[in-house]
N, C-alpha and C positions, 0 to 999 in steps of 0.2 A: 725731517721733511717739513718744508715750509707750509704754512696754512693760509689759504685764501678764503676769506669770508664773503660769500655772495649774498647780498640782500635783495631778494625779489619776492614780493608778497605772494604771487601765484606760483604753484608748483603742481605737478601731477598729483591728483587726477584732474586739475584744471585743464580745460581744453583750449585755452587762449593761445594764440600764435606765439606771443612773447615768451611763453613758458619754455619753448624749445631753445631760445637764446641762452638762457641760464643752464638748461639741462645739457645741451650739447657741449658746453664748456666744462661743466662739472664732471661729466663722464670721462674726460680725458686728461684732467690735471695730474692724476696719479702717474700717468705714463711719462710725465715730464718732471717728476720729483716733487710735486705739490699735493697737498690734501685739500679737497674742497669741503667746506662746511656751508650748507645752504640755510639761510634764515628766511622762513616763509610763514604765511598765515595758515592756520588750521583750515582744512577744506570745508568745515561746517559753516564758515563765514563767506564762502564764495557764492556769487549769485548765479553763475552759469551751471549747467548740468554737468556733473562729473563724468569723466571718462576713465574708468578704473583700469581698462586695458593699457592705458598710457604708463602706468606704473611699471609695466614690463620693459620699458625702454630706458629705465634708470639703472646705472651701474651700481653694483652692490657696495662699492667702496665709497659712495657718496653719503655723507652724513647730513641728514635733514632735521632741523629743529623748528618746531612750529610754535607760533604765538597766537594769542587770541586777537580779536578785533571788535570794535563796536558794531552792533548789528545795523543793517540798513533801516532807517526810520520809516514809519508807515507812509509818510509823504516823502518820496525819494528826492530830498534836496541834495544830500551828499551820498553818493554811491561809491565813489572812488575808494578802492580798498587801501590805497597808500595813505589816505587821510584817516580812514577808520582804524587802521592798525598802527599809525605812526608812533604813539607813545610806547606801545608794547614792543615794537621792533627796536626802538631806541634803547629801552631798558635792557632787553635781552642782548643786543649787540654790545652794549657797554659791559655787561657781565662777562660775555665771552672773551672780549678783548682783554679784560683785566685778569681773567682766570686761566687763559690759554695763551699760547705763543702764536697769536694771529699776526701775520706779516703784512697783510694788505686787505682792504675792503673794496669790493667791486660791486657797483650798483647799476644794473641795466634799467633804463626808463623807456616808456611809461610803466607803472605809475610815475609821473614826473616828480611828485612831492617827496618821494623817498630819497631823491638826490640830496635833499637838505640834510639827511642823516650823516652823509659823509663829512660835511664840514663840522657838524656838531660833535661827532665822534673824534675828529682830528683835534678840535679845540680841547676836548676833555682828556684825550689820551696820547695825542701826537701821532696816531696811526695814519699812514698815507692812504689815500683813497682815489678811486677812479670812477668816472661816470660813463656809461655806455649808452649811446643814442640808437635805440631801435627805431625811433621816430624823432623828428625835430620837435623841440619843446615850443620855441617861438615859431609861429608859422603864419602864412598868409590866410586870413579868414575872409577875404573878399567874397561876397556872395553868401556868407553865413553870418549875418549881422544880428542874430537873436541875442538876447541878453546873456545866455549861458556861454556862448562862444566869445562874446566880448569880455566877460568877466574872466574866463579861463585865459584868454590871451593877455589881458592886463596883468594877471598874476604871473604869467610866464615871463613877461618883460621885467617884472619886479623881482621875482624869486630866482630866476636862472643865474644872474650874476652873483648872488649870494652863495648859491650852491656850488658853482664851478670855480670861483676865484682862488680857492685854496686846493683845488684838485691837483694831484700829482700826475694824473693821466686822463686823457679824453679819448674814448674809443667810439666806434659806431659801425653800423652795417655798411656805410658808405661814407667816404670822405666828404661828399657834398652835403651830407646830413649835418655834420658838425663843423665844417669849415666856418660858417657864419658865427658859431660860438667862439671859435678862436679869434676871429676878427673883432668881435664885440668886446671880448674880455681879456685877451692876451696880446694886444697890439704891440706892446713893448717887449714882448718875449721872443725868444727863438722857438720855433715849432720844430720838434724833432720826432721823426718816426724811426725808432731804433731798428726796425726791420728793413729800413733802407739805408739810414746813416748809422751803421753798426760798428764802425771802427773805433778802437780805443782812443785814438787821437782826437777824433771829433767829439767824443763824449767828454773827454777831459777838457777840451777847449771851451766847453760850455761853462766851466767853473773858473774862468779867468778872475783873478782876485781872491780866490779861496784857497790857493795852495800856500804852503809855508815857505819861508826863505826869502831871498833878496828880490825875487820876481813878483812878490806880492804887490798888488795894485790897490789904490784907495778903494774903500768899501763902496763909495757911490758909483764907481765904474763897473761894479759887478754886473755881469750879464746873466739874466735869468732865462730859464727854459721851461717849456711845458711839453711833456711827451704826449704823443698821440699815435694811434694806428687804427686802420680800418680793416675789417674782415667781414665777409658775408655770413649769413646764417650757417651756410654749409650743410653738412649732412652726416649722419651716422649710418653707414651701410648696413649695420646690424638691424636697423629698424625694418629694412625691406625683407628680412628673413622671417619676420613674425607673420604667420598666416592665421587668420581668424576663422573659426568654425561657424557654420550655420549663418553665413553672411548673406544678407538680402541685397542684391544689386539694384541700383536705381534705373534699370532698363529691362525691357522684356526680352525673353529668349528669341533668338532668330534674327536679331539685328546686329549691325556693326556699330557699336557706340563710339562716337568721337566725344571724349569727355573733357570738360573744363571744370577744375576744382579750385574754389577759392573765392574771395570777395570780388564783386564787380566794382571796378574803380571808376570814379567820375571821368578820368581822362582816358578811359578805354572805350567810351561810347562811340567815338568815330570809327574805331576798328570793328566793333560789333556791327554797326550799321552797314559799313562797306562789305563786310563778310556776308551778311545776310542778303544784301542786295545782289552780290555776285552769285551766291548759291541759288537764289531765286531765278536769276538769269540762266544758270546752268540747267536748272530743272526744266525751264521752258524749252531749252534746246535738247532735252533728253540726254544730257551729259552727266547728270547727278544720279548715282545708283539709288534705287528705291529702298535698299536695305540699310542705308546709312542714316543714323539719327544723331542729332547734337544734344548732349546731355550736360546741363550746367548744374553743379551742386555746390551748396555752401556759399551762395552768392551774397547772402546777408540781407538785412532789412534796410536797404539803401533808399534814398528819396528819389523822386522823379520817375522817368520812363523806365520800365523794366525790360529785361531781356525778352520776356514773353510778349510785351508790347511791340518791340522791334520785330519779333518773329511774325506776329499777326499782321503787322504793317506790310511785310514783304511776302505774305502768303505762305509762311513756313510753320504755321501753328501745329500742323500734324507731325512735323519731324523735329521740332525743338522742344525739349523738356527742361523745365527749370524748377529746382527745389532749393529754396532760399535758406533753409535751415542749415546750421553748422553741423557737419558730420565729424565724428571722432577721427583723430589723426590716423590711426592704423587702418580704419575702414577706408579712408581715402587712398592710402597707399595700396591697399588690396584692390580698390576700384581701378586705379591707374594701371596696375599690372595685368588686368583682365580686359582692358579696353582695346578697341581696334586701333585707335589713334588718340594721343593725348594732345589737347589744345592748350597753349599758353598764350593768352592775349594780354600784351603788355600795355604800356601807357604812351601817350604822345610826349610825355616828359622824358628828357634824355637821361636824367639821373635815376630813373626807376630801375631798381636792382633785380626784382623778380627772383626772390629766393626759391620760389617753387620750381625754378628751372632744374635744380639738382634732383629733386624728387621725381620730376617728369622724366629726366634722362635715365634715372636709376630704375624706372618702371620697366625698362628694356623694350618699350613699345615706341613706334615711330612718333615723333613730336612735330606737330604743325604749330608754328608760332608767328607772332608779329610783334616787332619791337621798334622803338626809335633806334636809328643806326648807331647812336652813341651809348646805348644802354650796355652795362657790363654783362648782361645776360647774353647779348650777341657775341661778346668775346668768348664766353664759355662755350657756346654752340660752335663757334669757329674753331677753337682749340680741339674740341672733341670730334671735329668733322661731322657735325650734325646739323648743318644749315640747309640741307637740300629742300626742306619744306618750310623755309623761313622767309617772311616778308620783312624788308628793311624800310622803315619809314623815315622820312625827314620832312620838315615843314615846307621846304621848297617844292616838293612834289605836288602835282595836281591830284585831285581825287581819282581822275581817270588813270593816272600812272600807278597809284596805289592799287586800284582795282585790277589793273593788268597783272601786277605782281601776285595779287591774291588768286586770280584765276589760274595763273601758271602753276603756282604751288599746289592748289587744290587738285588740278588735273594730274599733276605729277604724282601726288600721293594716291589718287584713285587708280592710276595706271601701274603703280609699282609698289611692291612690298619690300624693296631693298632698304635695309636699315642696319648699318654696321659702324656705329660710332666707336671712337677710341676712348673707352671708359677710363683708361689709365690716366688720361689728362685731367680727370676730375680730382685726383688725389690732393692736389694743392689747394682745393677748396673744401677738403674734408674737415670734420670737427677736430681731428687730431692735429692737423696743420694749423687750423685757426686758433686752437688753444695754445699751440707753440708760439704763435705770433703774439697773442695776448700776454703770455707769461714772459716773453722776451721784453715786451714794453713795461710790464709790471716790475721786473727785476731792474731794468734801467732806471725807472722812476724811484724805486726804493733806494738805490745807490745814491741818487742825487738828493733825495729827501734826507738821508742819513748825513751826507756831507754838509748840508745846510744847518743841521742841528749841531 
């Protein structure tokens, strides 16, 4: 059985969202003939409140090895756990590669700085590695010109090329997240997604000049390739079967909660404002039921105008509740399954993937949503025949046109309890399928790496 070493500092009981990227892959590698070994930092070095229930979501066949980290200094100049644990992760990874039959190293980021481990380990051992973009490393920081953001982005421009240049594989939750990485660092390469270009002939053709015999071409004409593939967070349906006892719900008895769970994004503000404006109008017309309340949980400590501020502005303070603290993952899943309606408020950015769409659909509750018309989340809803309460946004629309869509979908949801999605269409977004895609790309990149050596 081949072995995949996953280096990701956070692991359950850490409740950070990125934990699920590594967890969902690790849980399903055994199904495809691989063993996952996860290298993480010991929970005592995490800054966030632990969620011990999350350990129930980890498959028993996943091996987890913990290392220590430097503690956060009294003056929090460096908090990034990837930096604090870097030398300990490197030494342990080197030991594992030398003492075991590790076939590939896969490093989801952020923490971004752990991406450098891949190149260091490759230089020392020849092991091929891949970097997985949960978020872009180099990003637009316009509007965030404080010294910390400027320093972070300067380091990103400087360090990313070093980290990725020798990578055998680039992956990410969305092609749009890492396409700029390919453009910046692999402009002279062929970019190959083996989940699309998977024929033997095309793979062999990438090695022109490397075959033996009379067809061998001069070395300087050799064409190089970089493998890549994208897959969303996906989901493990087993997570939704875990029910928590003695759970306190964030709404009072006797109401119909419409719940939104997750961070409040800067580019969601327009949607929230138009939604509240329309609900206020419907209330004035006596078309909004008095027993429906909007419940926002886990929205985070974001800057600027809050959801509560928007609610007060439109006279909805009595029916909009916001709790900004992060809730444990399994608690959120239980909240969704008990709600009257699940709200998914996307972004005006078309590349926004909204991984929460899977959890929302699997709650088996009606989903009211709003997305850019080019968002991949809209594709998921369409395939599952779950668009009946969905607003499709595009920049060319006037605010009045968007408000009209919002009104139609709200009134439709109020008037009907019909909700019969085709859940079978979700299977191709499952963790099992995502892991298959990742391992297909890893195996292709391993074959090329071996042929080059």
